[in-house]
Backbone bond lengths (Angstrom), bond angles and torsions (degrees), N, CA, C in turn:
res aa  C-N    CA-C-N  psi(-1)  N-CA   C-N-CA  omega(-1)  CA-C   N-CA-C  phi
1 M - - - 1.469 - - 1.521 109.44 -
2 S 1.320 116.68 130.10 1.455 120.99 179.49 1.526 110.19 -107.29
3 I 1.327 114.83 147.78 1.463 121.17 177.21 1.526 107.50 -114.69
4 L 1.312 116.91 125.64 1.463 122.32 177.59 1.516 108.97 -94.09
5 V 1.328 116.37 126.44 1.464 121.47 178.34 1.517 108.08 -110.94
6 T 1.327 117.21 112.21 1.459 121.12 173.61 1.527 108.49 -88.84
7 G 1.333 115.78 166.61 1.460 118.43 -177.16 1.509 112.37 61.55
8 A 1.325 116.67 33.94 1.460 120.78 -172.78 1.518 113.26 -71.73
9 R 1.330 117.73 -5.54 1.468 120.19 174.88 1.528 111.46 -92.42
10 G 1.329 117.45 -11.51 1.459 121.41 -179.38 1.518 111.89 -81.03
11 K 1.329 115.81 164.02 1.462 121.83 -177.42 1.528 111.46 -58.05
12 V 1.329 116.91 -50.19 1.461 119.95 -177.88 1.519 110.13 -70.72
13 G 1.336 117.10 -44.51 1.462 120.17 -179.64 1.513 112.74 -58.18
14 R 1.345 117.45 -43.84 1.464 121.21 178.47 1.524 111.12 -61.98
15 A 1.337 115.25 -41.59 1.461 119.05 -179.01 1.525 111.51 -66.43
16 V 1.321 117.07 -41.55 1.464 121.22 177.66 1.525 109.82 -62.12
17 L 1.321 115.82 -47.04 1.463 120.66 179.27 1.521 111.21 -56.87
18 G 1.329 116.14 -47.76 1.463 119.97 -178.50 1.514 112.89 -63.02
19 R 1.314 117.66 -41.99 1.462 120.82 -179.75 1.532 111.19 -64.93
20 L 1.328 116.53 -44.40 1.463 119.92 -179.35 1.529 110.65 -63.66
21 H 1.324 116.39 -43.21 1.467 120.24 179.88 1.529 110.93 -64.39
22 S 1.338 116.47 -42.42 1.468 120.12 179.67 1.529 111.60 -63.09
23 A 1.331 115.94 -27.44 1.468 120.55 179.05 1.523 112.27 -81.43
24 G 1.335 116.52 0.31 1.457 120.14 177.40 1.510 114.91 84.65
25 L 1.330 116.98 14.77 1.459 120.59 -179.08 1.532 110.36 -88.09
26 T 1.313 115.98 154.18 1.454 121.82 178.14 1.524 108.43 -81.42
27 V 1.329 115.58 118.16 1.461 120.94 -173.18 1.528 109.45 -126.87
28 R 1.312 115.52 142.45 1.461 122.14 174.61 1.520 108.17 -123.88
29 A 1.317 116.67 127.54 1.466 121.53 179.64 1.517 109.12 -95.98
30 A 1.316 116.64 133.02 1.459 121.05 -177.24 1.513 111.18 -117.20
31 S 1.334 114.79 142.54 1.455 120.93 177.20 1.517 108.52 -158.08
32 A 1.337 115.11 153.80 1.462 119.03 173.01 1.521 110.40 -66.15
33 D 1.332 116.61 -22.32 1.464 122.28 178.51 1.527 108.11 -130.13
34 P 1.327 117.64 78.21 1.468 119.73 -174.44 1.518 113.51 -60.75
35 A 1.325 118.31 -26.16 1.460 120.32 179.53 1.520 111.83 -64.81
36 A 1.333 116.99 -21.66 1.461 120.93 -179.04 1.528 112.82 -86.48
37 L 1.338 116.98 -4.84 1.459 120.48 -178.58 1.526 111.32 -78.55
38 T 1.322 115.10 141.98 1.458 121.70 169.48 1.517 106.93 -115.12
39 V 1.329 116.73 112.40 1.464 120.75 -174.78 1.519 109.82 -128.02
40 P 1.325 117.10 159.24 1.474 119.74 177.11 1.527 111.09 -62.61
41 D 1.325 115.99 154.88 1.459 120.70 176.86 1.529 109.88 -56.95
42 G 1.314 116.03 135.03 1.458 120.60 178.14 1.512 114.11 94.52
43 V 1.336 117.38 -7.48 1.464 120.08 177.79 1.526 109.34 -90.22
44 E 1.304 115.94 125.44 1.464 121.55 178.69 1.523 109.49 -75.96
45 V 1.313 116.71 146.07 1.455 120.62 174.63 1.523 109.04 -116.11
46 A 1.338 115.51 151.19 1.459 121.27 -178.71 1.515 109.36 -142.06
47 E 1.307 115.49 148.72 1.459 120.25 175.13 1.524 109.20 -85.05
48 L 1.314 115.52 126.12 1.462 120.75 175.27 1.522 107.11 -141.28
49 A 1.318 114.69 99.50 1.464 121.40 178.01 1.518 107.13 -111.08
50 L 1.311 116.69 118.69 1.467 119.73 -172.16 1.523 112.87 -64.63
51 G 1.316 116.62 -18.11 1.458 118.88 175.70 1.513 113.39 -85.19
52 R 1.355 116.90 -2.50 1.461 121.07 -179.32 1.531 109.46 -127.13
53 P 1.317 117.52 77.25 1.468 121.23 -175.01 1.518 114.28 -63.52
54 E 1.332 117.61 -16.85 1.468 118.99 179.07 1.529 111.75 -64.10
55 G 1.324 117.80 -17.25 1.455 120.69 178.58 1.512 114.47 -94.47
56 F 1.319 118.00 -1.62 1.466 120.54 -175.50 1.528 112.03 -63.70
57 G 1.329 116.46 -41.87 1.466 120.12 -175.17 1.514 112.35 -58.26
58 A 1.335 116.73 -45.37 1.467 120.41 -179.14 1.525 110.96 -66.17
59 A 1.328 117.40 -40.83 1.467 120.38 -178.83 1.522 111.64 -65.83
60 L 1.333 116.80 -30.74 1.467 121.36 -174.78 1.523 113.54 -97.13
61 R 1.306 118.23 -3.74 1.463 120.82 -176.86 1.530 110.89 -60.86
62 G 1.330 115.71 124.37 1.456 121.12 179.28 1.509 115.18 78.54
63 V 1.323 117.24 5.29 1.469 121.93 -177.34 1.526 110.06 -91.04
64 R 1.323 116.16 135.62 1.472 120.34 177.27 1.525 112.40 -112.29
65 Q 1.335 117.20 -21.25 1.460 120.54 177.31 1.522 109.24 -136.37
66 V 1.337 115.25 150.04 1.460 121.01 -179.66 1.523 109.03 -132.52
67 F 1.337 115.77 131.90 1.459 120.84 166.82 1.518 105.87 -97.49
68 L 1.326 117.05 118.84 1.462 121.24 -166.79 1.516 111.95 -120.82
69 Y 1.329 115.40 131.64 1.456 121.26 170.04 1.532 108.70 -84.52
70 P 1.338 118.99 150.18 1.470 121.85 -171.86 1.526 114.07 -84.17
71 E 1.304 116.56 86.36 1.463 121.54 176.01 1.530 108.11 -120.20
72 P 1.347 117.85 114.68 1.466 119.82 -174.91 1.520 114.78 -72.37
73 S 1.318 119.18 -20.93 1.458 120.54 -179.69 1.527 109.81 -60.37
74 G 1.318 115.99 121.67 1.457 120.39 177.82 1.512 115.56 73.00
75 I 1.339 118.34 11.27 1.462 119.55 -173.55 1.525 112.34 -65.55
76 H 1.329 118.07 -36.71 1.473 119.24 -179.39 1.524 110.61 -67.13
77 E 1.321 116.94 -39.67 1.460 120.47 176.32 1.530 110.97 -66.14
78 L 1.330 116.07 -38.06 1.467 119.65 178.70 1.522 110.85 -65.00
79 V 1.331 117.29 -40.87 1.463 121.04 178.05 1.522 110.51 -60.72
80 K 1.320 116.98 -45.71 1.468 120.46 179.50 1.526 111.12 -61.88
81 A 1.328 116.02 -42.37 1.463 120.04 179.66 1.526 110.69 -65.54
82 A 1.331 117.02 -38.57 1.463 120.60 179.00 1.526 110.81 -64.88
83 E 1.316 116.65 -42.75 1.465 119.97 177.78 1.524 110.30 -62.01
84 A 1.334 116.69 -43.94 1.466 120.89 -178.93 1.526 111.70 -65.83
85 A 1.334 116.91 -30.91 1.462 121.14 -178.48 1.525 112.80 -81.62
86 G 1.327 117.63 -8.92 1.458 120.56 -179.55 1.514 114.54 88.79
87 V 1.343 116.97 17.18 1.467 119.80 175.42 1.533 108.76 -61.61
88 E 1.313 115.56 137.17 1.464 120.40 -176.15 1.527 113.30 -105.93
89 H 1.314 117.47 -27.40 1.473 119.40 -170.45 1.518 109.42 -148.97
90 V 1.328 116.47 134.00 1.458 122.59 176.05 1.529 108.52 -121.14
91 V 1.320 116.57 127.98 1.464 122.22 173.34 1.522 106.63 -105.84
92 L 1.314 116.37 113.81 1.462 122.19 -175.53 1.525 110.54 -100.61
93 L 1.321 115.54 129.04 1.467 120.46 171.17 1.521 107.17 -84.88
94 S 1.321 115.50 90.01 1.454 121.86 -176.02 1.526 109.20 -92.95
95 S 1.313 117.81 -143.18 1.465 121.96 -177.47 1.517 109.05 -154.89
96 S 1.324 116.45 145.90 1.464 119.90 176.48 1.523 111.79 -66.25
97 S 1.331 116.91 -16.08 1.463 120.08 179.73 1.530 112.50 -61.79
98 V 1.347 117.67 -20.90 1.470 119.56 -179.56 1.529 111.42 -67.76
99 L 1.321 117.61 -13.48 1.461 121.82 -179.14 1.526 112.52 -87.36
100 G 1.339 117.36 -2.76 1.456 120.98 -179.50 1.513 112.25 -68.07
101 S 1.335 115.78 157.24 1.471 120.85 -175.50 1.523 113.04 -65.52
102 D 1.320 117.70 -26.82 1.460 120.92 -180.00 1.525 109.72 -124.07
103 A 1.335 115.21 42.41 1.465 120.16 -173.68 1.520 112.66 -59.52
104 E 1.310 116.80 -33.92 1.460 120.21 -176.61 1.529 111.64 -61.20
105 N 1.333 116.54 -31.74 1.464 120.95 -178.05 1.523 113.02 -104.49
106 D 1.300 116.72 5.28 1.456 121.57 -177.74 1.526 109.24 -90.62
107 P 1.336 118.59 123.34 1.475 119.59 -179.08 1.516 113.43 -64.42
108 L 1.335 117.52 -22.98 1.456 119.57 177.36 1.529 111.75 -75.86
109 A 1.316 116.32 -30.29 1.466 120.82 -175.11 1.519 113.14 -97.23
110 G 1.337 116.86 -22.96 1.458 120.91 -168.46 1.516 115.15 -54.50
111 H 1.347 116.98 -48.25 1.467 119.84 -178.44 1.523 111.28 -57.54
112 S 1.334 115.50 -52.01 1.469 119.81 -176.57 1.515 111.56 -64.96
113 L 1.323 117.07 -39.91 1.463 120.39 -177.13 1.526 110.75 -65.02
114 Q 1.319 117.82 -41.30 1.465 120.34 178.66 1.529 110.99 -61.46
115 V 1.311 116.68 -41.34 1.461 120.05 -179.70 1.527 110.52 -69.50
116 E 1.332 117.15 -42.75 1.468 119.75 177.01 1.523 111.08 -56.84
117 R 1.317 116.69 -44.91 1.467 120.16 -177.70 1.523 111.48 -65.94
118 A 1.319 117.01 -39.86 1.465 119.64 178.15 1.524 110.87 -63.07
119 L 1.324 116.46 -41.64 1.456 120.20 -180.00 1.530 111.11 -70.64
120 A 1.326 116.71 -40.27 1.469 120.24 -179.26 1.520 111.55 -63.50
121 G 1.324 116.85 -29.13 1.462 120.70 179.70 1.512 113.64 -86.44
122 S 1.319 117.43 3.85 1.462 121.93 -178.06 1.522 110.43 -97.14
123 G 1.318 115.02 -179.08 1.456 120.08 175.63 1.513 112.66 -95.06
124 L 1.328 117.18 10.38 1.458 121.86 -178.08 1.524 111.54 -86.36
125 T 1.315 117.20 145.31 1.457 121.01 169.33 1.525 107.26 -76.42
126 C 1.323 116.53 130.54 1.466 119.83 -173.35 1.521 111.18 -129.41
127 T 1.313 115.25 142.70 1.456 123.05 170.75 1.523 107.15 -119.69
128 F 1.335 115.92 125.07 1.459 120.73 -179.51 1.527 109.23 -105.86
129 L 1.310 115.82 116.99 1.468 121.68 174.23 1.519 107.24 -97.83
130 R 1.324 116.34 121.61 1.467 121.64 -173.98 1.525 110.47 -118.34
131 P 1.325 117.37 77.36 1.466 118.65 178.83 1.516 112.19 -69.25
132 D 1.325 114.83 148.38 1.456 121.76 171.40 1.531 107.07 -85.18
133 A 1.292 119.00 -151.22 1.463 121.93 -175.58 1.528 111.44 -61.22
134 F 1.330 116.12 132.58 1.461 121.84 175.84 1.537 109.18 -76.47
135 A 1.316 116.38 141.03 1.468 119.72 172.65 1.522 110.39 -58.05
136 S 1.313 116.77 -33.03 1.466 121.35 -177.89 1.519 113.38 -69.10
137 N 1.334 118.05 -10.23 1.470 119.24 173.04 1.528 111.13 -59.98
138 S 1.333 116.11 -23.33 1.464 120.47 179.85 1.518 112.38 -64.93
139 L 1.313 117.49 -15.03 1.465 120.01 176.01 1.525 111.57 -62.70
140 G 1.333 116.46 -17.03 1.464 119.75 174.11 1.521 112.49 -63.00
141 W 1.321 117.26 -18.30 1.468 121.64 177.17 1.530 112.30 -92.35
142 A 1.318 118.07 -2.84 1.462 120.55 -170.74 1.525 112.28 -60.44
143 R 1.315 117.68 -43.78 1.462 119.40 -176.02 1.534 112.10 -63.73
144 P 1.350 118.68 -53.57 1.465 116.54 179.43 1.524 113.63 -64.09
145 I 1.317 117.62 -37.12 1.467 119.43 179.55 1.523 110.44 -64.23
146 S 1.321 116.99 -42.62 1.465 120.07 -178.34 1.521 111.92 -65.94
147 R 1.334 116.09 -21.09 1.464 120.72 179.28 1.526 112.70 -103.80
148 S 1.337 115.90 13.29 1.471 123.07 179.06 1.521 112.26 57.38
149 M 1.312 116.29 35.45 1.462 121.95 176.69 1.526 109.40 -95.59
150 P 1.329 118.85 154.39 1.468 120.37 177.42 1.529 111.36 -70.47
151 I 1.300 115.32 151.64 1.464 121.26 173.12 1.524 106.97 -92.21
152 R 1.319 115.91 118.28 1.468 122.00 -173.98 1.523 109.20 -102.63
153 L 1.330 115.89 116.60 1.465 121.41 -173.31 1.519 110.57 -133.99
154 A 1.330 115.31 141.69 1.462 119.88 175.05 1.528 110.93 -76.77
155 Y 1.331 115.93 -31.55 1.470 120.21 -176.82 1.527 109.56 -131.72
156 P 1.321 117.77 69.76 1.465 119.73 -176.47 1.521 113.85 -65.40
157 D 1.344 116.85 -18.93 1.458 119.43 -179.15 1.529 112.60 -102.51
158 A 1.332 116.57 14.89 1.465 120.82 172.91 1.523 109.37 -68.17
159 H 1.321 116.28 135.59 1.465 121.91 -176.30 1.519 111.46 -100.48
160 I 1.327 115.60 138.58 1.459 122.47 167.97 1.524 107.52 -135.33
161 A 1.315 116.35 170.53 1.468 121.01 176.03 1.521 107.17 -120.93
162 P 1.344 117.10 79.06 1.467 120.74 -170.60 1.523 112.85 -62.11
163 V 1.329 114.83 133.02 1.463 121.09 -178.30 1.525 109.34 -103.49
164 H 1.309 116.10 135.59 1.467 122.76 179.62 1.537 108.58 -71.71
165 P 1.325 119.07 130.88 1.468 120.37 179.40 1.528 113.87 -56.78
166 E 1.332 117.73 -30.08 1.462 119.96 179.11 1.529 111.25 -68.63
167 D 1.329 117.06 -30.15 1.462 119.99 174.97 1.522 110.51 -67.61
168 I 1.327 116.03 -39.79 1.464 119.24 177.68 1.527 109.61 -61.88
169 A 1.329 116.53 -42.47 1.461 120.26 178.84 1.529 111.20 -62.33
170 D 1.331 117.35 -42.40 1.463 120.31 178.64 1.527 111.09 -59.79
171 I 1.328 115.90 -43.29 1.465 120.17 -178.80 1.525 110.41 -68.88
172 A 1.329 117.07 -38.59 1.467 120.12 177.79 1.521 111.00 -62.52
173 V 1.321 117.06 -41.42 1.466 120.51 179.28 1.521 110.28 -64.51
174 E 1.326 117.37 -40.58 1.461 120.28 176.04 1.527 110.41 -60.79
175 A 1.337 116.57 -40.71 1.467 119.93 179.44 1.522 111.62 -64.01
176 L 1.332 116.67 -32.14 1.465 121.18 -178.24 1.526 113.27 -85.56
177 T 1.317 117.50 -23.90 1.465 119.91 -173.99 1.522 113.96 -113.64
178 G 1.314 117.49 -15.81 1.459 121.04 -179.64 1.515 111.24 -114.76
179 T 1.318 116.15 -167.01 1.467 120.65 -179.32 1.527 113.06 -122.18
180 S 1.330 118.28 -8.95 1.466 120.29 -172.54 1.524 112.89 -67.17
181 L 1.326 117.74 -23.68 1.466 120.89 -177.58 1.524 112.78 -108.78
182 T 1.299 117.51 -0.54 1.462 120.53 -175.74 1.523 111.42 -60.12
183 G 1.325 115.75 125.40 1.457 121.11 177.52 1.515 115.10 79.26
184 R 1.321 117.86 4.81 1.462 120.38 -177.10 1.523 111.67 -98.71
185 S 1.319 115.05 161.34 1.459 122.91 169.68 1.518 106.64 -117.33
186 V 1.341 117.08 119.96 1.461 119.78 -176.00 1.524 109.98 -126.73
187 T 1.324 114.62 135.40 1.465 121.41 175.57 1.520 107.97 -92.28
188 L 1.325 116.22 130.24 1.457 121.31 -173.63 1.523 110.64 -114.52
189 T 1.317 116.37 134.46 1.464 121.97 173.39 1.521 108.64 -136.24
190 G 1.308 114.79 174.02 1.449 119.99 168.48 1.516 109.28 -79.07
191 P 1.338 117.13 179.26 1.463 120.82 -173.93 1.518 115.29 -84.51
192 E 1.362 117.73 -3.57 1.463 118.68 -175.41 1.521 110.64 -146.60
193 S 1.332 114.78 147.56 1.457 121.56 174.78 1.523 108.60 -88.07
194 L 1.339 115.51 128.08 1.464 120.99 -179.82 1.523 109.08 -135.35
195 S 1.313 116.11 135.67 1.459 118.59 171.94 1.525 108.70 -75.43
196 F 1.337 115.97 164.70 1.462 118.79 175.27 1.526 110.01 -58.63
197 R 1.326 116.20 -39.12 1.464 119.93 179.60 1.539 110.30 -62.01
198 E 1.328 116.80 -40.01 1.467 120.29 179.73 1.529 111.41 -70.11
199 Q 1.338 117.16 -36.68 1.468 119.45 175.60 1.526 110.53 -62.41
200 L 1.315 115.82 -42.24 1.461 119.95 179.37 1.530 111.34 -65.77
201 A 1.322 116.54 -33.09 1.460 119.81 176.03 1.529 110.71 -66.16
202 V 1.325 116.86 -38.28 1.469 120.66 176.19 1.523 110.05 -63.41
203 L 1.327 116.40 -44.43 1.467 119.88 178.33 1.533 110.74 -63.26
204 A 1.325 116.30 -40.37 1.466 119.89 178.85 1.520 111.02 -61.99
205 E 1.315 116.78 -43.92 1.465 120.89 178.64 1.531 110.22 -63.41
206 T 1.318 115.95 -41.41 1.470 120.49 -179.74 1.522 111.29 -63.63
207 L 1.331 115.82 -40.08 1.466 120.81 -176.96 1.529 112.62 -84.74
208 G 1.324 116.41 -15.34 1.457 120.31 179.10 1.519 114.12 75.91
209 R 1.330 116.72 28.11 1.466 119.63 177.09 1.522 109.29 -155.84
210 A 1.320 115.38 159.45 1.461 120.67 -177.10 1.534 110.81 -71.06
211 I 1.324 114.58 146.79 1.465 121.42 172.10 1.532 106.31 -123.04
212 P 1.320 118.54 104.76 1.466 120.00 -178.57 1.526 111.70 -68.70
213 V 1.328 115.32 141.96 1.463 122.16 178.62 1.523 107.98 -118.13
214 E 1.309 116.25 129.50 1.462 121.58 -178.19 1.530 109.13 -120.22
215 K 1.316 115.88 120.98 1.466 119.87 177.79 1.532 109.14 -81.27
216 I 1.329 115.40 130.37 1.459 120.93 -179.75 1.526 109.39 -124.27
217 S 1.306 117.01 168.25 1.457 120.91 178.74 1.520 110.57 -73.40
218 R 1.309 115.00 162.42 1.468 119.23 176.83 1.528 110.18 -61.62
219 A 1.325 116.75 -40.36 1.469 119.85 -179.65 1.522 110.64 -61.69
220 E 1.337 116.88 -39.93 1.465 120.05 177.43 1.526 110.85 -64.68
221 A 1.337 115.68 -40.52 1.464 119.58 178.99 1.526 110.93 -64.00
222 E 1.321 116.86 -39.30 1.462 120.41 178.00 1.522 110.90 -60.17
223 R 1.332 116.00 -43.97 1.468 119.40 179.52 1.526 111.10 -66.10
224 Q 1.302 116.62 -40.17 1.464 121.58 -178.81 1.528 110.75 -65.26
225 M 1.332 117.37 -45.90 1.463 121.99 -175.45 1.523 112.30 -75.35
226 A 1.343 116.65 -23.76 1.468 120.58 -179.26 1.523 112.15 -64.00
227 D 1.323 116.96 -16.52 1.466 120.45 179.70 1.527 112.30 -70.02
228 Y 1.345 116.87 -21.46 1.463 117.84 -174.24 1.523 114.58 -137.64
229 M 1.340 119.36 8.40 1.461 120.19 174.19 1.523 110.47 -152.97
230 P 1.347 117.87 155.24 1.458 121.55 -178.44 1.532 112.04 -63.86
231 A 1.308 116.26 150.71 1.461 121.97 -177.26 1.536 112.92 -56.15
232 P 1.353 119.92 -43.42 1.468 118.47 179.88 1.526 113.25 -61.04
233 V 1.333 116.44 -35.29 1.463 119.99 178.70 1.530 110.14 -70.29
234 V 1.323 116.84 -40.56 1.466 121.25 175.99 1.518 110.27 -57.36
235 Y 1.316 116.14 -49.19 1.470 122.02 -178.79 1.531 110.32 -59.15
236 S 1.334 116.56 -45.36 1.463 120.93 -178.61 1.524 111.59 -65.41
237 L 1.330 117.29 -43.58 1.462 120.34 179.55 1.520 111.91 -63.45
238 L 1.323 116.22 -43.71 1.465 118.80 -179.10 1.525 111.20 -66.29
239 N 1.317 117.34 -35.78 1.463 119.93 174.45 1.522 110.75 -62.56
240 L 1.323 115.57 -42.20 1.459 120.62 179.78 1.526 110.62 -62.30
241 W 1.319 116.59 -45.56 1.467 120.16 -178.20 1.521 111.54 -70.93
242 E 1.325 117.47 -32.37 1.464 120.06 176.63 1.525 110.09 -62.80
243 A 1.336 116.15 -43.86 1.465 119.94 177.95 1.528 111.05 -65.69
244 A 1.344 116.80 -35.88 1.457 121.11 -178.30 1.520 112.36 -74.53
245 D 1.336 117.40 -8.32 1.461 122.43 -179.21 1.525 111.63 -75.91
246 R 1.328 116.28 -5.83 1.469 120.03 -172.46 1.522 113.64 -92.48
247 G 1.302 118.91 -4.63 1.460 118.53 179.05 1.508 112.51 162.24
248 P 1.324 116.49 -179.43 1.463 121.18 -177.47 1.523 112.30 -59.20
249 A 1.334 115.60 149.13 1.461 121.26 176.40 1.526 109.43 -78.99
250 A 1.316 115.65 147.28 1.459 120.38 177.11 1.528 109.53 -71.28
251 I 1.322 115.36 142.31 1.458 120.94 175.58 1.529 107.62 -96.71
252 A 1.320 116.27 122.83 1.464 121.07 -179.94 1.529 108.54 -102.71
253 D 1.325 117.18 -143.36 1.464 119.70 -179.16 1.524 111.04 -75.68
254 T 1.309 115.25 145.70 1.467 123.17 178.08 1.527 107.49 -136.40
255 T 1.325 116.44 -179.53 1.461 118.18 174.70 1.533 110.87 -62.77
256 H 1.325 117.09 -25.33 1.468 119.36 178.22 1.519 110.85 -66.37
257 S 1.324 117.36 -48.68 1.462 120.16 -176.89 1.526 112.37 -76.60
258 L 1.338 117.42 -30.60 1.462 120.18 -175.70 1.522 113.61 -94.73
259 L 1.324 117.22 -33.40 1.459 120.73 -174.11 1.518 113.45 -117.58
260 G 1.334 116.83 -7.57 1.455 119.98 178.13 1.506 114.29 74.56
261 R 1.341 117.14 24.75 1.460 119.53 175.82 1.520 109.34 -136.15
262 P 1.327 117.98 156.65 1.464 120.48 -173.03 1.523 112.26 -58.14
263 A 1.335 114.87 141.80 1.464 119.78 174.82 1.523 109.26 -80.30
264 R 1.304 116.35 144.16 1.457 120.96 176.30 1.524 109.54 -70.14
265 T 1.303 117.29 141.09 1.459 122.44 -176.96 1.522 111.19 -95.09
266 F 1.334 115.42 165.55 1.460 119.65 174.96 1.520 110.39 -63.55
267 R 1.322 117.29 -34.86 1.467 120.89 178.89 1.529 109.90 -61.47
268 Q 1.320 116.24 -40.36 1.461 119.61 177.87 1.522 110.32 -64.01
269 W 1.338 116.60 -43.84 1.462 119.84 178.36 1.534 110.02 -60.42
270 A 1.329 117.00 -41.81 1.466 121.13 -179.34 1.523 111.20 -61.51
271 R 1.326 116.91 -42.70 1.472 119.77 178.86 1.523 110.82 -63.39
272 E 1.309 116.47 -41.58 1.465 121.22 -177.41 1.528 112.33 -68.48
273 N 1.329 117.03 -25.89 1.457 120.85 -173.14 1.530 113.54 -117.82
274 A 1.333 116.42 18.04 1.468 120.49 -176.59 1.526 112.03 -57.08
275 A 1.318 117.25 -35.20 1.469 120.30 -176.58 1.533 112.13 -60.54
276 A 1.319 117.46 -27.20 1.471 120.62 -178.84 1.519 111.52 -67.77
277 F 1.337 118.39 -17.76 1.458 122.47 -176.26 1.534 112.35 -103.89
278 I 1.329 115.58 12.79 1.461 120.69 -179.63 1.515 108.99 -114.64
279 Q 1.321 116.19 125.88 1.465 120.42 -178.16 1.527 110.62 -68.27
280 R 1.316 114.95 136.25 1.474 120.44 -179.75 1.510 110.27 -112.21
């Protein structure tokens, strides 16, 4: 039985691929540009470009499980090809944003929701992993922190429960190799609720120096964020953080509740990634 890992260049995809290969399982890494993949010796690579469905059959040949990143382009064709190839189980890296009241119109949720719906309407057994905010989102602060600039936020006291990407990979591997998560939809968080200000304090302690935080207006934040993301995404994120400003974030499933082992903390992630916040 072979397991196809899409998104094999991403942090979670690479980790899933490595764990499965280390366990002695037959793994195939898929990418729209397979030549750009770096994989362990013995791992097969395949071209899978969602805009080119004529290649789906070859990528899925002999595959019984798929770890899938949420890209709606070509998803209906991919589902049909997976069914025809005899795929039995798909583990989707979705998003907790699909649980929002207006997820269908939310640019943060739209991609994942379309893929979930396509899979739910298929004959495939599916497991939906719905992580909340990744701890690695904090890398968005790396440039100003490395230059000793203040972090300017409209909602510095907004709470999230950041989940370590390695925990997501552990849970994905369990979904692909065990039975406890088969057919389930699980929302994933880290083990603690932290405001942005508290996350920055953890980073400051890790780096051994102060990180100034400057509260700005929502309008200022919109202008600042518009430099690197589309306006609808800016609007959605700021709405999310405004709502999160009202109290602690809920803690959902973690590696502790799902796998019976401690969840990695944001402090651990900060220690592991401290070098990213130091100017070179």
